[in-house]
DRENZA-317796 format. One record per atom (N, C-alpha, C): residue in three letters; atom name; x, y, z. Coordinates in steps of 0.2 Angstrom, whole numbers. Example, Ala and Ser with C-alpha at 12.3 -4.5 7.8 and 13.67 -1.06 7.14 Angstrom:
BEGIN
{r "ALA" "N" {66 -28 39}}
{r "ALA" "CA" {62 -22 39}}
{r "ALA" "C" {66 -16 39}}
{r "SER" "N" {64 -11 35}}
{r "SER" "CA" {68 -5 36}}
{r "SER" "C" {64 0 39}}
***
This chain:
BEGIN
{r "MET" "N" {578 399 526}}
{r "MET" "CA" {577 407 530}}
{r "MET" "C" {580 411 525}}
{r "TYR" "N" {586 412 520}}
{r "TYR" "CA" {588 415 517}}
{r "TYR" "C" {589 411 508}}
{r "ASN" "N" {590 413 502}}
{r "ASN" "CA" {591 409 497}}
{r "ASN" "C" {598 410 497}}
{r "ILE" "N" {601 407 501}}
{r "ILE" "CA" {608 405 501}}
{r "ILE" "C" {612 403 497}}
{r "SER" "N" {610 396 492}}
{r "SER" "CA" {610 395 487}}
{r "SER" "C" {614 400 480}}
{r "ILE" "N" {609 405 481}}
{r "ILE" "CA" {612 411 475}}
{r "ILE" "C" {617 414 479}}
{r "LEU" "N" {620 413 484}}
{r "LEU" "CA" {624 417 488}}
{r "LEU" "C" {630 414 485}}
{r "LYS" "N" {631 409 489}}
{r "LYS" "CA" {637 404 484}}
{r "LYS" "C" {636 403 481}}
{r "GLU" "N" {632 403 475}}
{r "GLU" "CA" {636 403 469}}
{r "GLU" "C" {639 410 466}}
{r "GLN" "N" {636 416 470}}
{r "GLN" "CA" {640 420 467}}
{r "GLN" "C" {647 422 473}}
{r "LEU" "N" {648 419 476}}
{r "LEU" "CA" {655 419 479}}
{r "LEU" "C" {659 411 477}}
{r "ALA" "N" {658 408 473}}
{r "ALA" "CA" {661 402 473}}
{r "ALA" "C" {669 403 469}}
{r "ARG" "N" {669 408 467}}
{r "ARG" "CA" {675 410 464}}
{r "ARG" "C" {679 418 465}}
{r "PRO" "N" {684 418 467}}
{r "PRO" "CA" {685 426 469}}
{r "PRO" "C" {684 430 463}}
{r "LYS" "N" {682 434 467}}
{r "LYS" "CA" {678 439 464}}
{r "LYS" "C" {680 448 466}}
{r "GLN" "N" {678 455 461}}
{r "GLN" "CA" {679 461 465}}
{r "GLN" "C" {673 461 467}}
{r "VAL" "N" {673 464 474}}
{r "VAL" "CA" {668 465 478}}
{r "VAL" "C" {668 473 483}}
{r "ALA" "N" {662 475 481}}
{r "ALA" "CA" {662 483 485}}
{r "ALA" "C" {656 480 490}}
{r "VAL" "N" {659 484 496}}
{r "VAL" "CA" {654 484 503}}
{r "VAL" "C" {652 490 504}}
{r "VAL" "N" {646 493 503}}
{r "VAL" "CA" {643 499 505}}
{r "VAL" "C" {638 500 511}}
{r "MET" "N" {639 502 515}}
{r "MET" "CA" {637 505 522}}
{r "MET" "C" {631 512 519}}
{r "HIS" "N" {625 515 525}}
{r "HIS" "CA" {622 520 524}}
{r "HIS" "C" {628 526 527}}
{r "ALA" "N" {625 532 526}}
{r "ALA" "CA" {627 537 527}}
{r "ALA" "C" {629 538 536}}
{r "ARG" "N" {633 542 536}}
{r "ARG" "CA" {634 542 545}}
{r "ARG" "C" {633 537 547}}
{r "PRO" "N" {637 531 546}}
{r "PRO" "CA" {636 526 549}}
{r "PRO" "C" {638 524 556}}
{r "ASP" "N" {633 521 559}}
{r "ASP" "CA" {633 518 566}}
{r "ASP" "C" {636 512 565}}
{r "GLY" "N" {637 510 573}}
{r "GLY" "CA" {641 502 574}}
{r "GLY" "C" {639 497 571}}
{r "ASP" "N" {635 496 570}}
{r "ASP" "CA" {631 493 568}}
{r "ASP" "C" {633 490 558}}
{r "ALA" "N" {630 498 555}}
{r "ALA" "CA" {633 498 548}}
{r "ALA" "C" {642 496 548}}
{r "LEU" "N" {646 501 553}}
{r "LEU" "CA" {651 500 550}}
{r "LEU" "C" {653 494 552}}
{r "GLY" "N" {653 490 558}}
{r "GLY" "CA" {657 483 561}}
{r "GLY" "C" {652 479 556}}
{r "THR" "N" {647 477 554}}
{r "THR" "CA" {645 473 549}}
{r "THR" "C" {648 473 543}}
{r "SER" "N" {651 479 541}}
{r "SER" "CA" {654 480 533}}
{r "SER" "C" {658 477 535}}
{r "LEU" "N" {663 480 541}}
{r "LEU" "CA" {669 478 541}}
{r "LEU" "C" {671 469 540}}
{r "ALA" "N" {665 467 545}}
{r "ALA" "CA" {665 461 546}}
{r "ALA" "C" {664 457 539}}
{r "LEU" "N" {661 458 536}}
{r "LEU" "CA" {659 455 528}}
{r "LEU" "C" {665 458 524}}
{r "ALA" "N" {670 462 526}}
{r "ALA" "CA" {673 464 521}}
{r "ALA" "C" {680 460 523}}
{r "LEU" "N" {682 457 530}}
{r "LEU" "CA" {686 454 532}}
{r "LEU" "C" {686 448 530}}
{r "PHE" "N" {680 445 532}}
{r "PHE" "CA" {678 438 529}}
{r "PHE" "C" {679 434 523}}
{r "LEU" "N" {676 443 517}}
{r "LEU" "CA" {677 439 511}}
{r "LEU" "C" {684 438 506}}
{r "SER" "N" {687 444 512}}
{r "SER" "CA" {694 445 510}}
{r "SER" "C" {699 438 510}}
{r "ALA" "N" {696 435 516}}
{r "ALA" "CA" {701 430 518}}
{r "ALA" "C" {699 423 514}}
{r "GLN" "N" {695 425 510}}
{r "GLN" "CA" {691 419 507}}
{r "GLN" "C" {694 419 497}}
{r "GLY" "N" {699 425 500}}
{r "GLY" "CA" {702 427 492}}
{r "GLY" "C" {700 433 487}}
{r "HIS" "N" {694 436 489}}
{r "HIS" "CA" {690 440 486}}
{r "HIS" "C" {694 448 488}}
{r "SER" "N" {692 454 481}}
{r "SER" "CA" {697 458 484}}
{r "SER" "C" {691 463 486}}
{r "VAL" "N" {692 467 491}}
{r "VAL" "CA" {687 471 493}}
{r "VAL" "C" {688 476 494}}
{r "HIS" "N" {682 482 492}}
{r "HIS" "CA" {681 489 492}}
{r "HIS" "C" {677 489 498}}
{r "VAL" "N" {679 495 501}}
{r "VAL" "CA" {674 496 508}}
{r "VAL" "C" {672 502 506}}
{r "ILE" "N" {665 508 506}}
{r "ILE" "CA" {663 512 507}}
{r "ILE" "C" {659 516 512}}
{r "ALA" "N" {660 521 513}}
{r "ALA" "CA" {656 523 517}}
{r "ALA" "C" {656 531 514}}
{r "PRO" "N" {649 531 514}}
{r "PRO" "CA" {645 537 511}}
{r "PRO" "C" {650 546 514}}
{r "THR" "N" {650 544 520}}
{r "THR" "CA" {653 549 524}}
{r "THR" "C" {658 548 528}}
{r "GLU" "N" {660 553 535}}
{r "GLU" "CA" {664 548 543}}
{r "GLU" "C" {661 544 545}}
{r "TYR" "N" {664 540 547}}
{r "TYR" "CA" {663 537 553}}
{r "TYR" "C" {665 537 559}}
{r "PRO" "N" {661 538 564}}
{r "PRO" "CA" {661 542 571}}
{r "PRO" "C" {669 541 574}}
{r "THR" "N" {673 542 577}}
{r "THR" "CA" {680 542 578}}
{r "THR" "C" {680 535 585}}
{r "PHE" "N" {674 536 588}}
{r "PHE" "CA" {674 531 595}}
{r "PHE" "C" {673 524 591}}
{r "LEU" "N" {674 525 585}}
{r "LEU" "CA" {675 516 581}}
{r "LEU" "C" {679 515 576}}
{r "SER" "N" {685 521 577}}
{r "SER" "CA" {689 521 573}}
{r "SER" "C" {696 515 577}}
{r "TRP" "N" {694 512 579}}
{r "TRP" "CA" {698 504 583}}
{r "TRP" "C" {697 498 580}}
{r "LEU" "N" {690 498 576}}
{r "LEU" "CA" {690 492 573}}
{r "LEU" "C" {695 489 568}}
{r "PRO" "N" {694 483 566}}
{r "PRO" "CA" {699 480 562}}
{r "PRO" "C" {698 481 556}}
{r "GLY" "N" {700 479 552}}
{r "GLY" "CA" {699 482 544}}
{r "GLY" "C" {698 490 542}}
{r "LEU" "N" {698 495 547}}
{r "LEU" "CA" {696 502 544}}
{r "LEU" "C" {702 504 538}}
{r "ASP" "N" {707 502 537}}
{r "ASP" "CA" {712 503 531}}
{r "ASP" "C" {708 503 525}}
{r "ALA" "N" {703 498 525}}
{r "ALA" "CA" {700 495 519}}
{r "ALA" "C" {693 503 517}}
{r "VAL" "N" {693 506 522}}
{r "VAL" "CA" {687 512 520}}
{r "VAL" "C" {688 516 515}}
{r "THR" "N" {685 516 510}}
{r "THR" "CA" {685 523 507}}
{r "THR" "C" {678 527 509}}
{r "VAL" "N" {681 534 512}}
{r "VAL" "CA" {674 539 513}}
{r "VAL" "C" {675 543 507}}
{r "ALA" "N" {669 541 503}}
{r "ALA" "CA" {664 544 498}}
{r "ALA" "C" {665 552 497}}
{r "ALA" "N" {664 556 504}}
{r "ALA" "CA" {662 562 503}}
{r "ALA" "C" {669 567 502}}
{r "HIS" "N" {675 561 503}}
{r "HIS" "CA" {681 563 501}}
{r "HIS" "C" {684 564 494}}
{r "CYS" "N" {680 560 493}}
{r "CYS" "CA" {683 559 485}}
{r "CYS" "C" {678 561 479}}
{r "THR" "N" {680 562 473}}
{r "THR" "CA" {675 567 468}}
{r "THR" "C" {671 560 466}}
{r "ARG" "N" {666 563 460}}
{r "ARG" "CA" {661 555 458}}
{r "ARG" "C" {665 553 455}}
{r "GLU" "N" {670 555 452}}
{r "GLU" "CA" {674 552 446}}
{r "GLU" "C" {679 547 448}}
{r "ASP" "N" {681 548 455}}
{r "ASP" "CA" {688 545 455}}
{r "ASP" "C" {681 538 460}}
{r "LEU" "N" {676 539 464}}
{r "LEU" "CA" {673 534 466}}
{r "LEU" "C" {671 529 462}}
{r "LEU" "N" {667 531 456}}
{r "LEU" "CA" {667 527 450}}
{r "LEU" "C" {671 523 448}}
{r "ALA" "N" {677 526 446}}
{r "ALA" "CA" {682 523 444}}
{r "ALA" "C" {686 516 448}}
{r "GLN" "N" {686 517 455}}
{r "GLN" "CA" {685 514 459}}
{r "GLN" "C" {680 507 460}}
{r "ILE" "N" {675 509 459}}
{r "ILE" "CA" {670 503 460}}
{r "ILE" "C" {671 500 451}}
{r "LYS" "N" {673 502 447}}
{r "LYS" "CA" {673 501 438}}
{r "LYS" "C" {676 493 440}}
{r "GLY" "N" {670 488 437}}
{r "GLY" "CA" {671 480 437}}
{r "GLY" "C" {673 478 443}}
{r "ILE" "N" {668 481 448}}
{r "ILE" "CA" {665 478 452}}
{r "ILE" "C" {660 471 452}}
{r "ASP" "N" {662 466 453}}
{r "ASP" "CA" {658 460 452}}
{r "ASP" "C" {652 459 455}}
{r "LEU" "N" {652 460 463}}
{r "LEU" "CA" {645 462 468}}
{r "LEU" "C" {647 466 472}}
{r "LEU" "N" {642 470 473}}
{r "LEU" "CA" {639 474 478}}
{r "LEU" "C" {634 475 483}}
{r "PHE" "N" {639 474 490}}
{r "PHE" "CA" {635 472 495}}
{r "PHE" "C" {631 476 499}}
{r "CYS" "N" {626 480 501}}
{r "CYS" "CA" {623 485 505}}
{r "CYS" "C" {620 482 510}}
{r "VAL" "N" {625 486 515}}
{r "VAL" "CA" {626 483 521}}
{r "VAL" "C" {621 490 527}}
{r "ASP" "N" {615 486 529}}
{r "ASP" "CA" {612 489 536}}
{r "ASP" "C" {607 496 532}}
{r "PHE" "N" {607 495 525}}
{r "PHE" "CA" {602 501 522}}
{r "PHE" "C" {599 496 517}}
{r "SER" "N" {593 498 518}}
{r "SER" "CA" {589 494 511}}
{r "SER" "C" {584 500 508}}
{r "ALA" "N" {586 507 506}}
{r "ALA" "CA" {583 511 503}}
{r "ALA" "C" {590 514 500}}
{r "ALA" "N" {590 518 494}}
{r "ALA" "CA" {594 521 491}}
{r "ALA" "C" {596 527 494}}
{r "SER" "N" {590 532 497}}
{r "SER" "CA" {590 536 500}}
{r "SER" "C" {595 539 505}}
{r "ARG" "N" {597 531 508}}
{r "ARG" "CA" {601 532 515}}
{r "ARG" "C" {608 532 512}}
{r "LEU" "N" {609 532 504}}
{r "LEU" "CA" {616 535 505}}
{r "LEU" "C" {618 541 502}}
{r "ASP" "N" {612 546 505}}
{r "ASP" "CA" {613 553 503}}
{r "ASP" "C" {619 554 493}}
{r "GLU" "N" {623 559 496}}
{r "GLU" "CA" {623 560 488}}
{r "GLU" "C" {627 554 485}}
{r "SER" "N" {629 549 489}}
{r "SER" "CA" {632 542 486}}
{r "SER" "C" {628 538 483}}
{r "ALA" "N" {621 540 481}}
{r "ALA" "CA" {615 536 479}}
{r "ALA" "C" {618 532 472}}
{r "TYR" "N" {622 537 470}}
{r "TYR" "CA" {624 535 461}}
{r "TYR" "C" {624 530 463}}
{r "ILE" "N" {630 527 468}}
{r "ILE" "CA" {633 522 466}}
{r "ILE" "C" {629 516 463}}
{r "LEU" "N" {624 515 466}}
{r "LEU" "CA" {619 510 464}}
{r "LEU" "C" {615 509 458}}
{r "GLU" "N" {615 516 454}}
{r "GLU" "CA" {612 517 449}}
{r "GLU" "C" {617 515 443}}
{r "GLN" "N" {625 517 443}}
{r "GLN" "CA" {628 517 441}}
{r "GLN" "C" {631 510 439}}
{r "SER" "N" {632 505 444}}
{r "SER" "CA" {635 500 444}}
{r "SER" "C" {631 495 441}}
{r "ASP" "N" {633 491 438}}
{r "ASP" "CA" {629 484 435}}
{r "ASP" "C" {630 478 439}}
{r "ALA" "N" {634 478 444}}
{r "ALA" "CA" {637 472 449}}
{r "ALA" "C" {630 470 452}}
{r "PHE" "N" {632 463 453}}
{r "PHE" "CA" {626 460 457}}
{r "PHE" "C" {626 461 463}}
{r "LYS" "N" {619 464 465}}
{r "LYS" "CA" {616 466 470}}
{r "LYS" "C" {616 464 477}}
{r "VAL" "N" {618 465 482}}
{r "VAL" "CA" {616 460 489}}
{r "VAL" "C" {614 464 494}}
{r "ILE" "N" {608 463 496}}
{r "ILE" "CA" {607 467 503}}
{r "ILE" "C" {605 465 509}}
{r "ILE" "N" {608 466 512}}
{r "ILE" "CA" {611 462 520}}
{r "ILE" "C" {607 469 526}}
{r "ASP" "N" {602 467 529}}
{r "ASP" "CA" {599 473 532}}
{r "ASP" "C" {591 469 537}}
{r "HIS" "N" {589 474 541}}
{r "HIS" "CA" {586 471 547}}
{r "HIS" "C" {579 477 547}}
{r "HIS" "N" {581 484 544}}
{r "HIS" "CA" {574 488 542}}
{r "HIS" "C" {570 486 538}}
{r "ILE" "N" {564 490 538}}
{r "ILE" "CA" {557 487 537}}
{r "ILE" "C" {557 493 530}}
{r "GLU" "N" {553 488 526}}
{r "GLU" "CA" {550 489 520}}
{r "GLU" "C" {558 493 513}}
{r "PRO" "N" {563 486 513}}
{r "PRO" "CA" {567 487 508}}
{r "PRO" "C" {564 488 502}}
{r "GLU" "N" {569 495 499}}
{r "GLU" "CA" {566 493 491}}
{r "GLU" "C" {569 488 485}}
{r "ASN" "N" {566 490 481}}
{r "ASN" "CA" {566 485 476}}
{r "ASN" "C" {573 486 471}}
{r "PHE" "N" {581 488 472}}
{r "PHE" "CA" {584 488 467}}
{r "PHE" "C" {591 484 469}}
{r "ALA" "N" {588 478 474}}
{r "ALA" "CA" {596 473 473}}
{r "ALA" "C" {591 467 472}}
{r "ASP" "N" {596 460 469}}
{r "ASP" "CA" {596 458 465}}
{r "ASP" "C" {595 449 469}}
{r "LEU" "N" {597 451 477}}
{r "LEU" "CA" {598 446 481}}
{r "LEU" "C" {596 450 490}}
{r "LEU" "N" {592 448 491}}
{r "LEU" "CA" {589 450 499}}
{r "LEU" "C" {589 447 504}}
{r "LEU" "N" {596 448 509}}
{r "LEU" "CA" {597 444 514}}
{r "LEU" "C" {594 448 521}}
{r "TRP" "N" {587 448 521}}
{r "TRP" "CA" {585 453 526}}
{r "TRP" "C" {579 448 532}}
{r "ASP" "N" {580 452 538}}
{r "ASP" "CA" {578 450 542}}
{r "ASP" "C" {573 456 547}}
{r "PRO" "N" {568 458 545}}
{r "PRO" "CA" {566 463 551}}
{r "PRO" "C" {566 462 558}}
{r "LYS" "N" {564 458 558}}
{r "LYS" "CA" {565 456 568}}
{r "LYS" "C" {571 455 572}}
{r "ALA" "N" {578 455 567}}
{r "ALA" "CA" {584 456 570}}
{r "ALA" "C" {584 459 572}}
{r "ALA" "N" {588 461 579}}
{r "ALA" "CA" {590 467 582}}
{r "ALA" "C" {596 471 576}}
{r "ALA" "N" {599 467 575}}
{r "ALA" "CA" {605 472 571}}
{r "ALA" "C" {605 469 564}}
{r "SER" "N" {609 470 560}}
{r "SER" "CA" {612 468 553}}
{r "SER" "C" {619 463 555}}
{r "ALA" "N" {622 464 560}}
{r "ALA" "CA" {625 461 562}}
{r "ALA" "C" {624 453 564}}
{r "GLU" "N" {617 454 565}}
{r "GLU" "CA" {614 447 567}}
{r "GLU" "C" {612 444 561}}
{r "VAL" "N" {609 448 555}}
{r "VAL" "CA" {607 444 549}}
{r "VAL" "C" {615 441 545}}
{r "LEU" "N" {620 444 546}}
{r "LEU" "CA" {625 442 545}}
{r "LEU" "C" {629 435 546}}
{r "PHE" "N" {628 435 553}}
{r "PHE" "CA" {629 430 558}}
{r "PHE" "C" {628 423 554}}
{r "GLN" "N" {621 425 555}}
{r "GLN" "CA" {616 419 552}}
{r "GLN" "C" {617 417 544}}
{r "VAL" "N" {619 421 540}}
{r "VAL" "CA" {621 420 535}}
{r "VAL" "C" {628 417 532}}
{r "PHE" "N" {632 419 539}}
{r "PHE" "CA" {639 415 539}}
{r "PHE" "C" {635 407 541}}
{r "GLU" "N" {630 407 544}}
{r "GLU" "CA" {629 402 546}}
{r "GLU" "C" {627 395 542}}
{r "ALA" "N" {622 398 540}}
{r "ALA" "CA" {618 396 533}}
{r "ALA" "C" {622 393 525}}
{r "LEU" "N" {627 397 526}}
{r "LEU" "CA" {634 395 523}}
{r "LEU" "C" {638 390 524}}
{r "GLY" "N" {637 388 531}}
{r "GLY" "CA" {642 383 532}}
{r "GLY" "C" {649 385 534}}
{r "GLN" "N" {649 391 535}}
{r "GLN" "CA" {656 394 536}}
{r "GLN" "C" {659 398 543}}
{r "LYS" "N" {655 396 547}}
{r "LYS" "CA" {658 398 556}}
{r "LYS" "C" {662 399 557}}
{r "ASP" "N" {666 391 554}}
{r "ASP" "CA" {673 391 556}}
{r "ASP" "C" {678 395 553}}
{r "LYS" "N" {677 398 547}}
{r "LYS" "CA" {681 403 545}}
{r "LYS" "C" {680 410 547}}
{r "VAL" "N" {674 411 553}}
{r "VAL" "CA" {674 419 556}}
{r "VAL" "C" {681 418 562}}
{r "THR" "N" {685 425 561}}
{r "THR" "CA" {691 425 563}}
{r "THR" "C" {689 431 568}}
{r "LEU" "N" {692 431 574}}
{r "LEU" "CA" {693 434 579}}
{r "LEU" "C" {691 443 577}}
{r "SER" "N" {692 446 572}}
{r "SER" "CA" {693 452 572}}
{r "SER" "C" {685 451 567}}
{r "VAL" "N" {684 445 564}}
{r "VAL" "CA" {676 448 560}}
{r "VAL" "C" {671 445 565}}
{r "ALA" "N" {672 443 572}}
{r "ALA" "CA" {668 442 578}}
{r "ALA" "C" {667 449 581}}
{r "THR" "N" {673 452 582}}
{r "THR" "CA" {673 458 584}}
{r "THR" "C" {670 463 582}}
{r "CYS" "N" {671 464 576}}
{r "CYS" "CA" {666 469 573}}
{r "CYS" "C" {660 466 573}}
{r "LEU" "N" {656 459 572}}
{r "LEU" "CA" {651 459 573}}
{r "LEU" "C" {646 461 579}}
{r "TYR" "N" {652 459 585}}
{r "TYR" "CA" {647 460 592}}
{r "TYR" "C" {647 467 594}}
{r "THR" "N" {651 472 589}}
{r "THR" "CA" {650 479 589}}
{r "THR" "C" {645 479 585}}
{r "GLY" "N" {642 478 583}}
{r "GLY" "CA" {637 478 579}}
{r "GLY" "C" {631 478 582}}
{r "LEU" "N" {631 471 586}}
{r "LEU" "CA" {626 470 592}}
{r "LEU" "C" {627 473 597}}
{r "VAL" "N" {632 476 601}}
{r "VAL" "CA" {632 481 605}}
{r "VAL" "C" {627 487 605}}
{r "THR" "N" {630 492 598}}
{r "THR" "CA" {629 498 600}}
{r "THR" "C" {621 498 595}}
{r "ASP" "N" {618 492 590}}
{r "ASP" "CA" {612 494 590}}
{r "ASP" "C" {606 490 593}}
{r "THR" "N" {610 488 598}}
{r "THR" "CA" {604 485 603}}
{r "THR" "C" {604 490 608}}
{r "ASN" "N" {608 494 609}}
{r "ASN" "CA" {607 499 616}}
{r "ASN" "C" {613 493 621}}
{r "SER" "N" {616 490 620}}
{r "SER" "CA" {620 486 627}}
{r "SER" "C" {616 480 627}}
{r "PHE" "N" {610 478 622}}
{r "PHE" "CA" {607 472 624}}
{r "PHE" "C" {601 475 629}}
{r "LYS" "N" {599 482 627}}
{r "LYS" "CA" {593 483 632}}
{r "LYS" "C" {588 485 630}}
{r "ASN" "N" {587 485 621}}
{r "ASN" "CA" {581 488 617}}
{r "ASN" "C" {577 481 617}}
{r "PRO" "N" {570 485 616}}
{r "PRO" "CA" {565 479 618}}
{r "PRO" "C" {564 473 609}}
{r "ASN" "N" {568 476 606}}
{r "ASN" "CA" {568 471 600}}
{r "ASN" "C" {573 464 599}}
{r "ILE" "N" {577 463 607}}
{r "ILE" "CA" {582 458 608}}
{r "ILE" "C" {578 452 609}}
{r "ARG" "N" {582 447 605}}
{r "ARG" "CA" {578 439 604}}
{r "ARG" "C" {584 435 608}}
{r "PRO" "N" {578 428 610}}
{r "PRO" "CA" {585 425 611}}
{r "PRO" "C" {591 422 607}}
{r "ILE" "N" {588 422 602}}
{r "ILE" "CA" {593 421 596}}
{r "ILE" "C" {598 427 596}}
{r "THR" "N" {598 433 598}}
{r "THR" "CA" {603 439 599}}
{r "THR" "C" {605 437 602}}
{r "HIS" "N" {606 434 610}}
{r "HIS" "CA" {610 433 614}}
{r "HIS" "C" {613 427 614}}
{r "ARG" "N" {611 422 611}}
{r "ARG" "CA" {614 416 607}}
{r "ARG" "C" {620 418 603}}
{r "ILE" "N" {619 422 598}}
{r "ILE" "CA" {624 424 593}}
{r "ILE" "C" {630 427 597}}
{r "ALA" "N" {627 434 602}}
{r "ALA" "CA" {633 437 606}}
{r "ALA" "C" {637 430 610}}
{r "ALA" "N" {635 426 611}}
{r "ALA" "CA" {637 422 617}}
{r "ALA" "C" {642 416 610}}
{r "GLU" "N" {642 414 604}}
{r "GLU" "CA" {644 412 602}}
{r "GLU" "C" {652 415 598}}
{r "LEU" "N" {649 424 599}}
{r "LEU" "CA" {655 428 598}}
{r "LEU" "C" {659 429 601}}
{r "MET" "N" {660 428 607}}
{r "MET" "CA" {664 428 615}}
{r "MET" "C" {668 422 613}}
{r "GLU" "N" {664 415 611}}
{r "GLU" "CA" {669 409 610}}
{r "GLU" "C" {673 411 604}}
{r "TYR" "N" {672 415 600}}
{r "TYR" "CA" {678 416 596}}
{r "TYR" "C" {684 420 599}}
{r "GLY" "N" {685 423 606}}
{r "GLY" "CA" {689 426 609}}
{r "GLY" "C" {687 431 608}}
{r "VAL" "N" {680 436 609}}
{r "VAL" "CA" {678 442 609}}
{r "VAL" "C" {679 444 616}}
{r "ASP" "N" {682 450 619}}
{r "ASP" "CA" {684 453 625}}
{r "ASP" "C" {678 458 626}}
{r "THR" "N" {674 456 629}}
{r "THR" "CA" {668 460 628}}
{r "THR" "C" {669 467 631}}
{r "PHE" "N" {671 467 637}}
{r "PHE" "CA" {673 472 643}}
{r "PHE" "C" {676 478 639}}
{r "LYS" "N" {682 475 635}}
{r "LYS" "CA" {684 480 631}}
{r "LYS" "C" {682 483 626}}
{r "VAL" "N" {676 479 622}}
{r "VAL" "CA" {674 483 617}}
{r "VAL" "C" {667 488 619}}
{r "GLN" "N" {665 488 624}}
{r "GLN" "CA" {662 489 628}}
{r "GLN" "C" {664 499 630}}
{r "ARG" "N" {669 495 633}}
{r "ARG" "CA" {675 501 636}}
{r "ARG" "C" {677 503 630}}
{r "LEU" "N" {679 504 623}}
{r "LEU" "CA" {680 507 617}}
{r "LEU" "C" {676 511 615}}
{r "ILE" "N" {670 507 616}}
{r "ILE" "CA" {665 511 613}}
{r "ILE" "C" {663 516 617}}
{r "TYR" "N" {662 515 621}}
{r "TYR" "CA" {658 520 626}}
{r "TYR" "C" {662 524 630}}
{r "GLY" "N" {668 521 631}}
{r "GLY" "CA" {672 525 633}}
{r "GLY" "C" {676 531 631}}
{r "ASN" "N" {676 531 622}}
{r "ASN" "CA" {678 535 619}}
{r "ASN" "C" {670 540 618}}
{r "GLN" "N" {665 541 620}}
{r "GLN" "CA" {661 545 617}}
{r "GLN" "C" {661 550 624}}
{r "PRO" "N" {664 556 624}}
{r "PRO" "CA" {664 562 629}}
{r "PRO" "C" {657 564 633}}
{r "SER" "N" {653 563 628}}
{r "SER" "CA" {648 565 629}}
{r "SER" "C" {645 560 637}}
{r "ILE" "N" {645 554 633}}
{r "ILE" "CA" {641 549 637}}
{r "ILE" "C" {646 548 644}}
{r "GLY" "N" {652 548 643}}
{r "GLY" "CA" {656 551 649}}
{r "GLY" "C" {655 556 656}}
{r "CYS" "N" {652 562 653}}
{r "CYS" "CA" {648 570 655}}
{r "CYS" "C" {643 565 658}}
{r "ILE" "N" {639 564 653}}
{r "ILE" "CA" {633 561 657}}
{r "ILE" "C" {633 557 662}}
{r "SER" "N" {638 551 662}}
{r "SER" "CA" {640 549 667}}
{r "SER" "C" {643 552 674}}
{r "LEU" "N" {645 556 674}}
{r "LEU" "CA" {649 560 679}}
{r "LEU" "C" {643 563 681}}
{r "VAL" "N" {639 566 679}}
{r "VAL" "CA" {634 571 683}}
{r "VAL" "C" {628 567 687}}
{r "LEU" "N" {628 561 682}}
{r "LEU" "CA" {623 556 687}}
{r "LEU" "C" {627 555 692}}
{r "GLN" "N" {632 554 693}}
{r "GLN" "CA" {636 551 699}}
{r "GLN" "C" {636 555 703}}
{r "LEU" "N" {637 563 702}}
{r "LEU" "CA" {638 568 707}}
{r "LEU" "C" {631 568 710}}
{r "VAL" "N" {624 569 705}}
{r "VAL" "CA" {619 567 706}}
{r "VAL" "C" {618 562 712}}
{r "SER" "N" {619 555 711}}
{r "SER" "CA" {617 551 717}}
{r "SER" "C" {621 551 724}}
{r "VAL" "N" {628 554 722}}
{r "VAL" "CA" {631 557 729}}
{r "VAL" "C" {628 563 732}}
{r "TRP" "N" {623 568 728}}
{r "TRP" "CA" {619 571 732}}
{r "TRP" "C" {615 570 734}}
{r "LEU" "N" {611 567 733}}
{r "LEU" "CA" {605 564 733}}
{r "LEU" "C" {604 559 740}}
{r "CYS" "N" {610 557 741}}
{r "CYS" "CA" {614 551 746}}
{r "CYS" "C" {615 555 753}}
{r "TYR" "N" {619 560 751}}
{r "TYR" "CA" {621 564 758}}
{r "TYR" "C" {618 565 763}}
{r "PRO" "N" {613 567 762}}
{r "PRO" "CA" {608 569 769}}
{r "PRO" "C" {606 561 774}}
{r "LEU" "N" {607 557 768}}
{r "LEU" "CA" {606 552 774}}
{r "LEU" "C" {611 548 777}}
{r "CYS" "N" {617 550 774}}
{r "CYS" "CA" {625 549 777}}
{r "CYS" "C" {626 552 783}}
{r "MET" "N" {621 558 783}}
{r "MET" "CA" {623 561 790}}
{r "MET" "C" {622 561 797}}
***
């Protein structure tokens, strides 16, 4: 499926790692990046997570957020100093430099071995290793399969699984999108076996978005209004 032997070689000893997600990160970009960072940190790697811009507040409960640097809050010099000496640079949930917005210089200035973990079509040729599946419903799905190919699913923790499940939920619209495959549900089921509280995740994601709450309330009021004459 993937050229996993190259990744195994790169991860064979502790390294300095940066995990970068796309600008205006959604649940898949942030969740998958944090899952990867938590996983690698547990294996002894030193990991920095970079978000080009702020992440949504409704995702502020995700495990591992303390490792995230928001590039928009840093000077170019400070950010380059932070990634100086990086051995591995993971590009998560994007495969086009333009998706980093003003932080695209990170790719240009870093000599690190670059790995793309993504599911979007037409990836650019800036990485040394492409872990990519355009049929996957989310990058979280791709990363879980990478863990499986590495033979390290036993090292997935509850925090890692929760981050991955968040990526699946948000990028599939709670499993309603047409790109859902049987493997998507199988991965979701496996993540539940790690102890993910799926009800809590859904509540934290959608219950913390005021606009969604207002829409839900309006729909409930409309429903009551439509049924009212029938109940007279």
